[in-house]
N, C-alpha and C positions, 0 to 999 in steps of 0.2 A: 472453440467452445461448447464443452456438455449441456444440452438443455435438461434438465431437471427440477422436479416441483418439487418441491419438501411439505409434509405434513410439520406441522407447529410442532412436534415432541421430536419429530426427526432434526428438523433446524435449531432446537433447542439443545441437541446432543454436539451439532457443531460447534456450539460456544465457548469451548477450551482451547478446540485449536484454531479458529476466528481471531480469539483475544490473542495468541500467539503470534497469526498471522500479523496482526495490528501494530502489534509492536514490533513486531520486525521490520514491517511497511514504514513507522516511524521513526524507526533507528535509522536507514539506511535513508529516507530521505533526508532527516539532518544532516546527517552525513555528508549526504552528497552537497548539500549548499554549504555545510563547512569548507569544505576540498574547494569548490567552486571558490569560495569569496577566498579562500589562501593563493589561491591559484589565479587569481585576479590580482594581487598584491604583488605577486612576486613578478608576474609579465612585465612590470617596465623594467625590471633588472632580468629579462630574460637569459641574457648571456653570464652573468654570472651566477645564477641559478641554473643551468642546463641542467645539471643532475637531479634537484629538487623539484623541477619540473617533471620530469621525465617519470621519477618514482610516483607524483602526486599523479600523473593522468592515468598512470597503472593503476593505481587506487580507486582513482575513481571512476575508471573502466571497469573495475570489480566490483564497486558499489553499485554503480547504472544495472550493472547483470543481473547483479543479485535482485537487486529494487525490480525488475521484471521478472525472475524466475518466482518471486514471492505473490508478484500478480498473476501469475501463471498459474500459482497451485492453487490460488483462489476461483482463475474459471474453471479448471480441473474438475473442482468440484461443484461448478454449478451454477456457483454466485457473479457476482461483478464488484470490483470496485467504482464506485459513485463517481464520476469524473468532477464532478464540483467540491467535493469532501472527499480527498483520497485514504482520509482515514476512517469512511464509511464506508462496509461491505454489507451489498443488497442481498437478502438471500430471496428468492424466486420461492413464495410455496401457496397451496391449493387456496389459502384465506387473503391474497392479493402478497405483495412483496413487502419483504422484511428488514428493518435496516439495523443493523449489527454495530453500534458505535457509542459515542458517551466514553466516558472518564477508561483509558484502558486496565486502570484497576478493578475498574465497576463496569467494565462492557457489560451492555443490555440491550436486550431484542425490543424492538417496537415495531408495529405497524407504519409502513410509509403512509402519507398524505396522500390523495391522490393528486398530478400534476394537471394545472388548469391547459388547456385547450389541447392535452392530447389524447 
């Protein structure tokens, strides 16, 4: 991960890009969950659905790879995906960590509270 600290104005310039990345993270996360659920439904009849399961596994692999690629893009910017809230992106700034989160159409930036005991 690239180490970087952003001034507030520079962090604000990242908002459109991070909004797009958050949208991709959300869409791919939902798609992985949907495909995993479908795979679980087909497993009891795996012999009859062998071809379908093979295609499903391939698509699941693609979605997971692209999800990792999106997370890596965040890291390349010197930011990180919050492990407790995967649609929150944390931007290190000169004023402390900033959280990029909220409704995707109204993505906002706010200062993260200090963590207790850290």
